[in-house]
C-alpha positions in Angstrom: -53.7 89.4 -108.4 -50.7 89.7 -105.9 -52.5 87.8 -103.2 -53.2 84.9 -105.7 -49.4 84.9 -106.7 -48.4 84.8 -103.2 -50.8 81.8 -102.3 -49.3 79.8 -105.3 -45.7 80.5 -104.2 -46.3 79.5 -100.6 -48.2 76.4 -101.8 -45.2 75.4 -103.9 -42.9 75.8 -101.0 -45.4 73.9 -98.6 -45.6 71.0 -101.2 -41.8 70.7 -101.4 -41.4 70.7 -97.6 -44.3 68.0 -97.3 -42.6 65.9 -100.0 -39.3 65.9 -98.2 -40.8 64.7 -95.0 -42.9 62.0 -96.7 -41.7 58.4 -96.0 -41.0 56.9 -99.5 -40.6 53.4 -98.0 -44.3 53.3 -96.7 -45.6 54.0 -100.2 -43.1 51.4 -101.9 -45.0 48.3 -103.4 -42.0 46.1 -103.9 -39.1 44.9 -101.6 -36.5 47.4 -100.7 -32.9 46.4 -101.8 -29.6 48.2 -100.7 -28.2 47.6 -104.1 -28.8 49.9 -107.0 -30.2 48.4 -110.2 -27.4 46.4 -112.1 -25.1 46.3 -109.1 -23.7 43.0 -107.6 -23.4 42.3 -103.9 -19.6 42.8 -104.2 -20.0 46.3 -105.5 -21.9 47.3 -102.4 -19.3 46.3 -99.8 -18.4 49.0 -97.3 -14.6 48.9 -96.8 -13.4 50.1 -93.5 -9.7 49.4 -93.7 -8.6 53.1 -94.2 -6.7 55.2 -91.6 -8.8 57.6 -89.7 -7.5 61.1 -90.2 -9.1 62.4 -87.0 -7.3 59.9 -84.8 -4.0 60.8 -86.1 -4.3 64.4 -84.6 -5.3 63.4 -81.3 -2.9 60.7 -80.6 0.6 62.1 -79.6 3.5 61.1 -81.7 6.3 59.3 -79.8 9.5 61.6 -79.3 12.7 60.1 -80.7 15.1 59.3 -78.0 18.6 60.6 -78.6 21.2 57.9 -79.1 24.4 58.5 -77.2 27.6 57.4 -78.7 30.1 55.4 -76.6 33.1 57.3 -75.3 36.1 57.0 -77.4 39.6 56.9 -76.2 42.3 59.0 -77.8 43.6 56.1 -79.8 40.1 55.3 -81.0 39.2 58.9 -82.1 39.4 59.6 -85.9 42.6 61.6 -86.7 42.2 65.0 -88.0 42.6 65.4 -91.6 46.0 66.5 -93.0 45.9 69.8 -94.9 48.4 70.3 -97.7 50.9 73.0 -96.8 49.7 75.3 -99.5 47.5 78.3 -99.9 45.3 78.6 -103.0 45.3 82.1 -104.5 43.5 81.7 -107.9 43.8 80.2 -111.4 45.1 81.2 -114.9 43.8 80.0 -118.2 46.1 79.9 -121.2 44.4 78.4 -124.2 43.2 74.9 -123.0 45.5 74.8 -120.0 44.4 75.7 -116.5 47.2 76.7 -114.1 46.6 76.9 -110.3 48.3 79.8 -108.3 49.5 78.4 -105.0 51.7 79.7 -102.2 54.1 77.3 -100.7 56.8 78.3 -98.3 56.0 82.0 -98.8 56.7 81.7 -102.6 53.9 81.7 -105.3 54.0 79.0 -107.9 51.8 78.0 -110.9 51.0 74.3 -111.2 49.0 72.0 -113.6 46.6 69.5 -112.8 48.5 66.2 -112.1 51.5 68.0 -110.8 53.0 66.8 -107.5 53.6 69.1 -104.4 55.5 67.0 -101.9 53.2 63.9 -101.3 50.1 65.5 -102.6 48.9 65.3 -106.3 46.9 68.2 -107.7 43.6 66.4 -108.8 41.2 69.3 -109.7 41.3 73.0 -110.2 38.2 75.2 -109.9 37.8 79.0 -109.4 37.1 78.8 -105.8 39.2 75.8 -104.7 41.6 73.0 -105.6 41.5 69.5 -104.7 44.6 67.5 -103.7 44.9 63.7 -103.4 47.3 61.7 -101.2 46.6 58.0 -101.5 42.8 57.5 -101.4 42.2 60.6 -99.4 41.2 63.9 -101.1 41.8 67.4 -99.6 40.0 70.6 -100.6 41.9 73.9 -100.2 39.5 76.9 -100.5 40.8 80.1 -102.2 42.0 82.9 -99.8 
């Protein structure tokens, strides 16, 4: 019984191998078309306008060249930003008002937003810095 079962199994395997190697075109009775049933000629166009991913890896990428800036004379160099002559020490909140504690000329002062210190106006107060404005320029003084 086991021998009969082995012959049947091997027969099925041999039939599948034989059917894969059989040429279906030679058995065809009608003309062979490349289009599946119901597909138009426009549907079966092979587009080859895509980028080949394998060529990108083999082609070396061009290295960017460094751009050198022209040398500037002392008159053309941008001026160093002015720093307000104060040191920011912290802030105090009283109700809705926020005061900045600054040290100017070795003496501490409390100032509100909008107050003027020399030519500078206090524009913004935060926990770690204050922003002064002089004309259209803004200067940030960090807390020490």
